[in-house]
Backbone bond lengths (Angstrom), bond angles and torsions (degrees), N, CA, C in turn:
res aa  C-N    CA-C-N  psi(-1)  N-CA   C-N-CA  omega(-1)  CA-C   N-CA-C  phi
1 M - - - 1.473 - - 1.597 115.04 -
2 E 1.271 116.64 141.12 1.482 120.01 -172.03 1.530 108.21 -112.83
3 L 1.207 115.50 135.56 1.469 121.33 173.56 1.477 109.01 -71.82
4 V 1.393 116.59 134.15 1.415 122.95 -178.86 1.410 109.42 -144.56
5 R 1.223 120.32 167.76 1.441 127.81 179.61 1.587 112.06 -117.64
6 Q 1.280 118.05 133.58 1.489 128.01 176.05 1.402 113.14 -140.06
7 G 1.408 118.59 111.98 1.349 126.85 -172.13 1.547 111.57 50.96
8 K 1.308 121.44 -124.74 1.486 117.77 -174.65 1.487 113.53 -89.56
9 I 1.346 121.92 5.16 1.437 124.69 -171.66 1.526 104.48 -121.28
10 S 1.378 109.47 166.09 1.496 121.09 169.39 1.504 104.38 -123.59
11 Y 1.414 110.15 152.32 1.568 113.24 176.55 1.474 103.91 -154.36
12 L 1.222 110.94 167.07 1.482 124.52 177.58 1.453 106.50 -94.60
13 Q 1.329 117.60 119.79 1.490 130.56 -167.97 1.580 111.34 -96.60
14 A 1.114 121.92 122.99 1.415 126.60 172.98 1.630 110.14 -53.33
15 A 1.300 117.92 140.71 1.482 120.32 -175.56 1.439 111.48 -63.28
16 W 1.395 118.76 -25.21 1.433 124.82 -171.70 1.402 112.04 -102.71
17 A 1.316 120.95 1.78 1.632 123.23 174.15 1.394 109.44 -68.49
18 K 1.372 114.33 139.41 1.450 127.03 176.68 1.537 109.36 -119.03
19 P 1.311 120.55 72.62 1.584 118.62 166.62 1.434 113.67 -56.02
20 P 1.301 113.56 143.18 1.443 134.68 0.32 1.406 116.61 -88.70
21 Q 1.299 123.93 -0.41 1.428 126.95 178.15 1.508 115.73 -74.28
22 L 1.353 116.35 -40.47 1.432 126.33 -179.78 1.391 118.00 -132.43
23 F 1.406 124.89 101.31 1.401 123.93 171.58 1.497 116.25 -99.49
24 A 1.221 118.86 135.63 1.489 125.47 -176.08 1.544 107.54 -145.20
25 G 1.260 124.15 129.74 1.326 124.35 174.98 1.626 118.25 170.95
26 V 1.279 120.50 -167.22 1.431 122.44 -169.15 1.569 100.84 -132.95
27 T 1.309 117.54 131.97 1.499 124.20 -179.49 1.476 106.18 -74.17
28 T 1.413 121.94 156.11 1.357 126.28 170.70 1.600 105.63 -96.25
29 R 1.256 116.81 -175.59 1.562 119.39 178.66 1.478 107.19 -87.92
30 N 1.228 129.40 -1.81 1.454 134.24 -171.14 1.514 112.06 -99.58
31 G 1.328 115.45 137.42 1.483 124.23 174.36 1.413 118.02 112.64
32 G 1.321 120.35 14.16 1.457 122.03 -173.36 1.581 108.83 -121.21
33 V 1.274 111.96 -160.64 1.437 119.66 -171.84 1.646 116.01 -120.32
34 S 1.303 114.37 -0.75 1.390 123.53 -176.68 1.523 109.60 -71.48
35 R 1.401 115.59 142.48 1.389 122.12 178.47 1.472 112.58 -90.75
36 P 1.374 118.63 165.37 1.463 120.41 179.44 1.569 107.36 -60.10
37 P 1.432 119.74 144.14 1.586 121.16 5.35 1.459 111.87 -90.23
38 Y 1.344 120.40 17.79 1.496 122.83 -174.36 1.479 109.63 -102.44
39 N 1.504 119.96 11.94 1.358 118.33 -173.72 1.564 112.94 -70.55
40 S 1.272 116.44 138.63 1.549 122.55 0.43 1.584 104.24 -128.48
41 L 1.330 118.48 -33.25 1.427 117.95 180.00 1.563 114.81 -98.02
42 N 1.343 109.92 72.75 1.503 113.76 -176.88 1.558 105.85 -91.31
43 L 1.399 115.94 120.58 1.282 123.17 -176.74 1.583 113.44 -105.25
44 G 1.261 113.85 10.50 1.469 119.69 -174.80 1.542 112.88 -100.17
45 S 1.352 116.12 119.71 1.384 118.20 177.67 1.584 117.78 -74.41
46 N 1.436 112.91 -18.14 1.279 122.04 -177.46 1.576 114.76 -88.67
47 T 1.368 107.38 40.99 1.560 114.58 179.26 1.594 106.79 -126.23
48 D 1.292 114.39 -179.43 1.426 116.50 175.13 1.609 108.92 -98.32
49 D 1.226 119.04 21.36 1.448 124.85 171.64 1.492 108.32 -67.61
50 A 1.339 118.99 145.46 1.487 116.45 175.06 1.584 112.79 -58.65
51 P 1.382 114.45 133.20 1.439 114.15 -177.60 1.567 114.10 -55.67
52 Y 1.279 116.97 -37.83 1.491 119.72 178.15 1.541 112.55 -55.83
53 N 1.272 116.44 -36.37 1.466 127.47 177.31 1.435 106.96 -59.12
54 V 1.393 113.81 -58.88 1.437 119.42 -176.21 1.698 108.67 -61.37
55 E 1.258 116.71 -39.85 1.449 119.42 -179.33 1.503 107.67 -63.21
56 G 1.360 119.09 -42.77 1.408 122.44 178.12 1.400 114.92 -59.21
57 N 1.473 119.73 -47.90 1.316 125.50 178.03 1.582 115.42 -62.33
58 R 1.235 116.48 -34.42 1.457 124.61 177.29 1.608 112.08 -69.32
59 S 1.368 110.26 -31.62 1.575 121.80 177.20 1.467 103.27 -75.82
60 T 1.354 123.40 -38.07 1.416 116.74 -179.54 1.649 111.77 -75.38
61 L 1.221 116.08 -27.80 1.550 121.34 169.99 1.499 111.02 -60.97
62 A 1.266 112.63 -53.11 1.556 122.71 -176.67 1.636 102.99 -57.27
63 H 1.311 117.36 -59.57 1.356 120.52 -177.76 1.444 117.03 -51.43
64 S 1.378 119.21 -42.63 1.363 131.53 178.53 1.546 113.29 -49.64
65 F 1.451 112.24 -35.95 1.449 122.84 179.25 1.482 114.08 -107.15
66 D 1.282 112.75 10.24 1.466 117.11 171.29 1.553 113.05 62.40
67 I 1.329 110.44 41.01 1.533 115.96 166.88 1.436 106.85 -124.13
68 A 1.341 113.40 169.22 1.417 125.54 175.80 1.507 110.25 -84.44
69 L 1.356 113.10 149.05 1.481 114.49 -174.61 1.560 111.89 -55.92
70 H 1.352 114.77 -37.39 1.528 116.12 179.00 1.528 116.64 -71.22
71 E 1.367 116.73 5.80 1.381 125.74 174.89 1.491 109.86 -101.63
72 L 1.230 117.64 2.56 1.506 122.35 170.18 1.468 113.03 -102.86
73 L 1.354 119.77 119.35 1.359 126.10 -171.28 1.494 109.86 -117.17
74 L 1.453 111.96 119.55 1.450 117.62 169.93 1.646 105.04 -118.33
75 V 1.262 114.68 175.07 1.497 116.42 170.97 1.500 105.82 -134.64
76 K 1.300 115.27 176.74 1.467 124.00 171.95 1.435 118.37 -83.26
77 Q 1.266 114.00 96.46 1.615 119.81 -172.14 1.521 107.75 -74.66
78 V 1.423 108.12 137.94 1.357 109.51 -175.90 1.606 106.18 -136.13
79 H 1.308 122.02 28.14 1.392 127.63 -175.67 1.509 115.07 46.13
80 G 1.334 114.86 50.74 1.390 122.33 179.40 1.454 110.71 -123.81
81 N 1.371 125.61 -159.60 1.414 125.00 179.85 1.516 111.71 -129.70
82 D 1.272 116.43 29.60 1.424 121.70 174.60 1.577 116.03 -81.87
83 I 1.228 119.32 148.04 1.505 118.78 -167.41 1.577 104.52 -127.06
84 L 1.259 121.94 132.16 1.447 124.09 169.13 1.461 106.91 -97.16
85 L 1.487 111.50 132.60 1.444 119.08 178.95 1.475 105.67 -113.30
86 V 1.422 116.97 127.24 1.339 124.28 176.20 1.543 115.67 -124.02
87 D 1.391 116.54 104.68 1.509 115.87 -174.23 1.488 108.08 -86.46
88 D 1.340 115.63 -176.48 1.600 122.79 -172.34 1.525 107.57 -76.88
89 D 1.405 118.32 -4.06 1.530 113.74 175.68 1.550 107.77 -89.85
90 N 1.298 121.91 -8.34 1.435 123.89 171.74 1.433 117.28 -73.50
91 H 1.238 124.35 83.39 1.445 126.78 -173.54 1.509 110.84 -77.99
92 D 1.312 113.81 -44.17 1.511 121.58 -179.74 1.581 108.52 -99.02
93 V 1.230 119.17 114.71 1.480 123.00 -174.06 1.497 109.61 -112.01
94 S 1.364 117.75 11.31 1.393 123.13 -175.54 1.654 109.56 -62.92
95 H 1.325 114.32 -32.26 1.373 118.01 -174.98 1.529 115.31 -81.47
96 F 1.306 111.23 -2.32 1.538 115.69 178.60 1.564 110.85 -92.71
97 Q 1.284 116.21 -11.14 1.546 115.47 -171.88 1.548 115.33 -65.78
98 N 1.350 116.26 -14.16 1.513 114.35 -179.11 1.626 105.12 -113.05
99 V 1.386 115.18 8.16 1.504 109.75 171.99 1.366 119.93 -63.45
100 E 1.251 128.00 131.68 1.427 130.98 170.34 1.361 117.24 -70.62
101 A 1.347 117.48 112.00 1.437 121.82 -178.53 1.507 110.20 -171.07
102 D 1.359 117.26 166.47 1.465 121.09 -174.97 1.457 112.66 -127.65
103 A 1.420 116.56 10.57 1.415 121.66 170.04 1.474 103.46 -154.16
104 I 1.463 109.60 155.43 1.331 123.83 174.65 1.553 116.76 -129.12
105 I 1.203 125.64 129.60 1.600 129.35 172.09 1.429 109.04 -118.09
106 T 1.378 113.47 135.85 1.468 116.98 176.90 1.508 111.39 -147.26
107 A 1.271 110.07 148.64 1.593 117.26 171.48 1.421 109.01 -113.04
108 R 1.332 122.19 12.39 1.481 124.85 -167.31 1.617 102.63 -93.47
109 P 1.354 123.19 113.67 1.413 127.24 178.54 1.486 111.89 -62.29
110 G 1.280 117.30 146.96 1.525 122.15 175.54 1.566 108.67 78.77
111 L 1.294 121.93 7.72 1.488 123.82 175.72 1.545 110.69 -101.03
112 M 1.345 113.83 114.91 1.469 114.57 172.68 1.612 105.70 -84.02
113 I 1.312 116.21 129.70 1.466 126.72 172.60 1.409 110.33 -111.89
114 G 1.430 115.81 137.57 1.435 124.05 -176.84 1.474 119.01 -144.34
115 V 1.238 113.45 160.55 1.436 124.64 175.46 1.434 109.40 -136.61
116 T 1.407 119.81 139.71 1.532 121.92 -171.18 1.495 103.71 -109.61
117 V 1.372 113.28 140.30 1.605 119.00 -175.63 1.488 107.19 -144.43
118 A 1.262 112.22 158.33 1.555 120.87 168.49 1.466 108.19 -156.99
119 D 1.395 114.59 70.20 1.495 129.63 177.95 1.560 105.66 122.89
120 C 1.375 123.50 -34.83 1.455 121.44 175.03 1.582 105.80 -69.71
121 Y 1.281 116.49 162.49 1.465 121.95 -174.07 1.533 111.16 -98.32
122 P 1.420 120.83 127.86 1.330 120.14 177.34 1.575 109.91 -90.16
123 L 1.239 116.85 133.34 1.578 124.49 179.55 1.405 111.61 -107.28
124 L 1.341 119.36 124.20 1.511 122.67 178.39 1.565 106.27 -113.41
125 L 1.375 112.17 136.84 1.469 114.17 -178.37 1.545 103.80 -135.71
126 A 1.334 120.64 149.76 1.349 127.58 -179.77 1.568 109.26 -156.31
127 D 1.358 110.57 140.75 1.436 124.97 166.88 1.489 110.51 -117.54
128 P 1.347 123.95 92.88 1.471 129.09 -171.14 1.528 107.73 -61.39
129 R 1.340 117.00 -33.33 1.510 117.75 -170.58 1.553 107.73 -80.60
130 R 1.333 114.17 -37.11 1.506 114.75 -177.44 1.536 109.20 -90.33
131 R 1.347 114.57 -4.17 1.560 120.65 -176.50 1.507 109.74 56.62
132 V 1.291 114.91 56.39 1.456 118.63 176.42 1.516 112.31 -131.42
133 A 1.300 116.80 134.46 1.465 120.71 -174.63 1.611 107.75 -124.91
134 A 1.292 116.68 155.29 1.448 123.80 171.48 1.521 114.31 -153.02
135 V 1.299 108.17 150.22 1.524 116.97 173.64 1.491 113.18 -125.82
136 A 1.288 118.35 152.13 1.602 117.12 172.54 1.419 107.64 -145.53
137 H 1.451 112.64 146.69 1.375 126.67 177.15 1.575 109.34 -97.82
138 L 1.299 115.15 112.32 1.479 121.86 -170.99 1.499 114.77 -113.19
139 G 1.265 119.31 90.35 1.363 128.68 164.51 1.642 108.64 -89.65
140 W 1.387 110.34 -176.86 1.455 110.28 178.24 1.539 112.63 -62.94
141 R 1.279 113.39 -35.91 1.580 110.07 -177.87 1.492 108.47 -65.50
142 G 1.326 115.27 -46.43 1.497 114.54 -177.02 1.506 114.88 -59.33
143 M 1.331 111.90 -32.05 1.379 118.66 -170.63 1.620 103.37 -77.49
144 A 1.269 118.44 -41.41 1.430 125.85 -174.12 1.574 108.01 -71.71
145 A 1.340 116.45 -29.09 1.513 118.21 -177.83 1.480 106.45 -96.01
146 G 1.204 125.62 13.19 1.434 124.82 165.89 1.527 115.20 77.49
147 L 1.239 114.49 33.24 1.490 118.70 -177.50 1.473 114.38 -63.14
148 I 1.308 120.26 -32.51 1.457 126.55 -177.43 1.567 108.28 -61.47
149 G 1.355 109.00 -51.68 1.524 112.45 -170.72 1.540 106.21 -77.60
150 K 1.276 124.03 -23.64 1.464 127.72 179.76 1.559 106.15 -73.42
151 T 1.324 117.99 -37.99 1.534 120.00 179.97 1.468 110.42 -71.77
152 V 1.316 121.28 -42.02 1.295 127.00 175.37 1.529 111.24 -56.85
153 A 1.353 117.57 -52.44 1.460 123.66 -177.62 1.560 109.13 -60.19
154 A 1.317 113.45 -40.66 1.520 111.94 176.74 1.450 116.01 -65.55
155 M 1.338 120.71 -30.81 1.573 120.88 175.33 1.470 105.29 -70.98
156 V 1.354 121.82 -28.98 1.481 116.12 175.42 1.456 117.08 -77.21
157 E 1.363 114.46 -39.03 1.398 118.11 -171.07 1.555 111.15 -88.17
158 E 1.239 120.35 -32.95 1.462 125.68 -178.26 1.558 115.45 -92.59
159 F 1.358 112.51 -26.93 1.522 112.99 -176.95 1.499 109.95 -120.60
160 G 1.306 120.28 -2.73 1.451 115.96 178.59 1.486 119.00 81.49
161 C 1.381 114.70 17.45 1.505 116.14 -177.43 1.542 103.60 -80.61
162 Q 1.491 107.84 158.47 1.365 122.08 173.34 1.489 111.44 -98.36
163 R 1.293 123.09 131.74 1.498 119.06 179.39 1.436 110.32 -63.15
164 S 1.271 124.37 -27.11 1.519 125.41 -179.22 1.625 110.48 -70.32
165 Q 1.301 113.93 -16.63 1.507 117.35 -174.70 1.644 106.24 -104.51
166 L 1.215 117.95 -1.37 1.480 115.24 -172.60 1.560 111.13 -85.36
167 L 1.333 115.97 139.96 1.457 126.30 176.19 1.545 108.66 -107.42
168 A 1.380 116.24 144.75 1.347 120.70 175.69 1.558 113.57 -139.10
169 A 1.338 116.59 145.91 1.461 116.02 172.19 1.565 101.84 -140.26
170 L 1.362 109.52 135.11 1.467 119.55 174.54 1.477 110.44 -107.33
171 G 1.324 111.91 114.82 1.520 118.49 -177.18 1.363 112.44 -76.38
172 P 1.400 121.51 -177.57 1.506 124.64 -174.63 1.498 115.19 -71.10
173 G 1.248 118.56 144.91 1.387 126.48 173.07 1.492 111.71 -147.13
174 I 1.271 114.64 -170.32 1.564 122.06 -174.13 1.584 103.16 -77.66
175 S 1.376 115.51 132.06 1.366 126.54 174.52 1.429 116.60 -72.45
176 A 1.297 121.54 159.22 1.587 122.57 178.22 1.579 109.89 -56.35
177 R 1.285 116.04 -42.67 1.353 123.42 177.09 1.522 118.50 -41.30
178 H 1.367 109.02 -42.79 1.424 117.01 -176.16 1.610 117.46 -107.25
179 Y 1.356 108.90 3.96 1.512 115.11 -176.45 1.491 110.57 -114.23
180 R 1.419 114.08 98.55 1.412 120.08 -177.66 1.475 109.70 -104.95
181 V 1.334 119.80 126.32 1.499 120.97 -176.20 1.563 109.03 -129.21
182 G 1.317 112.00 171.47 1.440 121.07 -176.25 1.571 118.65 -108.62
183 K 1.206 121.45 -161.55 1.436 129.17 -175.67 1.478 112.60 -67.27
184 E 1.381 115.98 -31.88 1.463 120.79 -178.87 1.589 108.84 -62.83
185 V 1.301 115.18 -39.42 1.444 120.30 -177.15 1.539 111.22 -76.85
186 R 1.272 115.85 -39.52 1.473 123.84 175.99 1.582 108.53 -58.41
187 D 1.301 116.44 -46.43 1.458 121.28 -171.70 1.579 103.81 -69.39
188 A 1.282 123.30 -39.06 1.384 127.72 -173.23 1.514 106.32 -67.99
189 F 1.338 119.55 -45.83 1.498 121.93 174.05 1.407 115.52 -58.77
190 R 1.351 115.81 -36.39 1.480 119.01 -174.01 1.468 111.85 -71.86
191 A 1.354 110.72 -25.89 1.494 118.61 -178.56 1.452 111.79 -77.14
192 N 1.371 120.40 -9.82 1.360 119.18 177.39 1.538 111.87 -126.01
193 P 1.313 123.90 102.53 1.404 119.61 -175.34 1.535 114.98 -65.05
194 L 1.306 119.65 -19.58 1.448 121.07 -179.30 1.621 109.85 -73.21
195 A 1.408 113.98 -13.40 1.407 116.47 175.57 1.488 117.31 -74.14
196 G 1.278 115.35 -12.35 1.501 123.98 -179.66 1.462 110.21 108.30
197 D 1.321 114.14 169.27 1.366 129.67 -176.39 1.664 108.57 -75.64
198 W 1.209 118.46 105.57 1.424 126.10 -169.42 1.696 103.78 -46.22
199 S 1.335 113.76 -57.80 1.489 118.75 -179.19 1.484 113.08 -50.42
200 A 1.298 122.66 -29.45 1.408 125.75 -178.77 1.498 112.49 -88.98
201 L 1.292 118.33 -12.47 1.552 124.62 -175.73 1.447 107.97 -109.83
202 A 1.355 123.87 -18.82 1.398 119.01 -177.28 1.559 113.97 -134.69
203 T 1.382 114.43 149.97 1.495 117.79 176.20 1.446 108.13 -117.35
204 E 1.370 119.31 132.48 1.477 120.72 -179.05 1.514 104.96 -77.78
205 V 1.344 118.89 132.48 1.349 123.28 -178.24 1.515 113.02 -118.68
206 A 1.339 118.13 -10.84 1.383 126.41 179.31 1.611 105.82 -168.34
207 L 1.314 118.65 164.55 1.381 120.85 178.21 1.476 115.76 -56.64
208 G 1.291 119.20 112.19 1.514 123.15 179.97 1.529 111.27 81.38
209 Q 1.354 118.70 11.56 1.473 124.41 -179.51 1.433 114.08 -127.13
210 W 1.305 119.02 130.28 1.472 125.75 -177.96 1.508 112.09 -126.29
211 Q 1.295 118.17 149.15 1.524 122.64 164.42 1.549 104.01 -95.45
212 L 1.469 112.98 123.76 1.487 116.25 -169.35 1.504 107.55 -112.60
213 D 1.211 117.80 131.24 1.570 122.28 -179.47 1.598 106.54 -96.53
214 L 1.289 113.41 98.09 1.361 125.72 -173.35 1.598 107.41 -73.58
215 Q 1.354 113.10 -37.26 1.449 118.17 -179.23 1.501 110.25 -66.58
216 K 1.263 116.97 -40.79 1.513 117.08 179.55 1.486 110.78 -63.88
217 S 1.293 116.85 -39.75 1.475 122.44 177.27 1.507 113.84 -55.87
218 A 1.462 110.34 -47.85 1.398 116.81 176.44 1.566 118.44 -63.73
219 L 1.306 115.20 -35.65 1.428 118.67 176.93 1.517 115.72 -70.16
220 L 1.371 111.38 -36.46 1.432 119.50 170.03 1.521 111.69 -55.43
221 Q 1.400 110.01 -55.50 1.559 113.60 -175.86 1.517 109.15 -61.61
222 L 1.319 115.57 -37.26 1.602 114.23 179.10 1.540 108.31 -63.88
223 A 1.309 121.52 -45.42 1.408 119.78 -179.71 1.629 110.05 -62.99
224 A 1.322 116.08 -34.19 1.497 118.41 -178.32 1.577 104.99 -65.43
225 A 1.310 116.41 -32.59 1.551 123.02 -175.69 1.563 109.76 -85.47
226 G 1.290 114.60 4.84 1.551 116.70 179.59 1.473 116.85 90.91
227 I 1.341 116.79 13.52 1.522 114.86 -175.47 1.598 105.76 -122.80
228 D 1.251 115.23 105.46 1.550 116.66 175.06 1.518 111.10 -147.78
229 G 1.312 119.07 -165.35 1.435 125.86 176.76 1.546 108.16 52.99
230 P 1.351 117.58 -144.51 1.488 123.37 -175.80 1.419 113.02 -53.67
231 R 1.297 123.98 -23.71 1.550 125.08 -171.17 1.458 106.97 -88.19
232 C 1.343 118.69 0.73 1.438 120.36 175.37 1.550 117.79 -123.41
233 D 1.165 122.73 105.72 1.424 134.67 -174.17 1.554 106.34 -93.68
234 A 1.417 114.93 136.35 1.500 114.32 176.96 1.519 107.97 -150.92
235 S 1.302 110.71 138.16 1.529 122.68 -176.85 1.487 107.85 -73.40
236 D 1.269 113.94 137.41 1.588 112.99 171.58 1.528 109.12 -99.29
237 L 1.276 119.72 14.74 1.505 117.29 173.77 1.489 116.50 -87.10
238 C 1.394 114.39 142.90 1.446 119.37 -175.34 1.554 107.04 -99.89
239 S 1.284 121.10 127.02 1.468 116.89 -178.00 1.600 111.62 -66.98
240 Y 1.284 117.09 -29.30 1.469 118.13 179.07 1.446 111.18 -63.37
241 R 1.364 116.05 -48.77 1.588 121.69 -177.17 1.537 114.83 -74.83
242 N 1.257 120.73 -22.86 1.542 121.69 -174.05 1.526 104.99 -102.10
243 K 1.258 116.07 75.60 1.464 121.27 171.06 1.427 121.49 -61.32
244 D 1.342 117.97 -36.65 1.388 120.76 175.47 1.433 120.11 -73.39
245 M 1.427 118.57 -16.11 1.386 123.94 -178.91 1.558 110.21 -108.81
246 L 1.350 118.15 -38.95 1.371 119.09 -167.71 1.460 115.14 -129.42
247 F 1.325 112.65 152.14 1.666 118.93 173.26 1.462 106.77 -80.95
248 S 1.341 110.67 150.50 1.416 118.60 175.44 1.515 113.36 -151.63
249 Y 1.405 115.17 111.03 1.391 124.35 -178.22 1.451 118.15 -48.53
250 R 1.402 116.01 -46.68 1.348 123.15 -178.26 1.504 113.07 -73.56
251 R 1.329 121.12 -42.68 1.482 126.43 -178.25 1.553 102.99 -58.79
252 D 1.297 118.23 -47.51 1.484 122.84 -161.90 1.543 107.62 -103.35
253 Q 1.298 118.34 14.08 1.444 124.87 167.44 1.550 114.09 59.21
254 G 1.402 113.46 32.27 1.494 120.40 177.22 1.504 109.14 94.20
255 Q 1.263 117.65 -21.32 1.615 115.48 -176.90 1.580 107.95 -88.56
256 T 1.279 121.65 72.26 1.324 122.23 -178.96 1.605 111.75 -153.10
257 G 1.296 119.64 175.04 1.378 130.20 -174.20 1.455 113.75 -92.17
258 R 1.239 122.01 -169.39 1.510 131.35 170.26 1.367 118.87 -134.63
259 Q 1.424 117.61 122.79 1.359 117.62 164.27 1.532 116.50 -78.97
260 M 1.240 119.95 168.77 1.458 127.20 -171.16 1.579 112.09 -121.44
261 G 1.337 114.96 127.60 1.572 121.57 165.84 1.532 105.15 -92.34
262 F 1.329 114.84 135.22 1.492 117.07 -172.62 1.583 107.26 -147.41
263 V 1.455 112.70 157.97 1.367 120.88 170.11 1.452 108.75 -141.98
264 L 1.311 117.78 132.52 1.532 124.81 -176.34 1.598 105.26 -128.87
265 L 1.311 119.71 115.35 1.390 127.02 163.46 1.476 113.37 -97.38
266 R 1.238 119.11 127.16 1.409 127.04 179.38 1.573 106.51 -79.58
């Protein structure tokens, strides 16, 4: 992923994105109005930042891509594996804003779909031929529950996409070095073989404590879903280590903002 500028913001652009017809990327924390510790482009409404700051930041994002604020669709993320489907007949998407889901798929042109993250991984998917886009919020629960495979399958079954035509980009998230988890996470991953071999994903660093490589799990799940090689772009940035560019929930002990992974098909 490459850092580019768009209007007043900067974002990490997927290698396969083709502006101005197809935008796909992850925002950085810079270019907004929020004050510390949410400075400055905090796009997450699930923080203690002033709501008018978040609204102003989202307006800045929308304006930078020449869309109206009501054409930016996010959902209420709950660390599950439910998916919101929005076809091109859904012209008014305002009633979707409070839907509980962790992935969105749309065939509606001109609609920017997004997920907010601060250590979890944002997944961006697109089928330029079928004109279908998707985003997914990937924390350990979503990974262990098979949200990646479920999202790809929904693109195929509900929107007629072909796996061989799908493009994926995995944005920055927390690296294994800074992500220590316990037995609850281990048991959840072991319960789903598609999440990957636990012994290959995690390193035990203390009794009942492991460092978990979420990025590796995501890439293995994407490959199992038929998306790998040059059709799969992945950022090598760690949200925890890159304080100047990215928010991190663990680094900042919960007092932090959210960046956004997004896709927009014109």
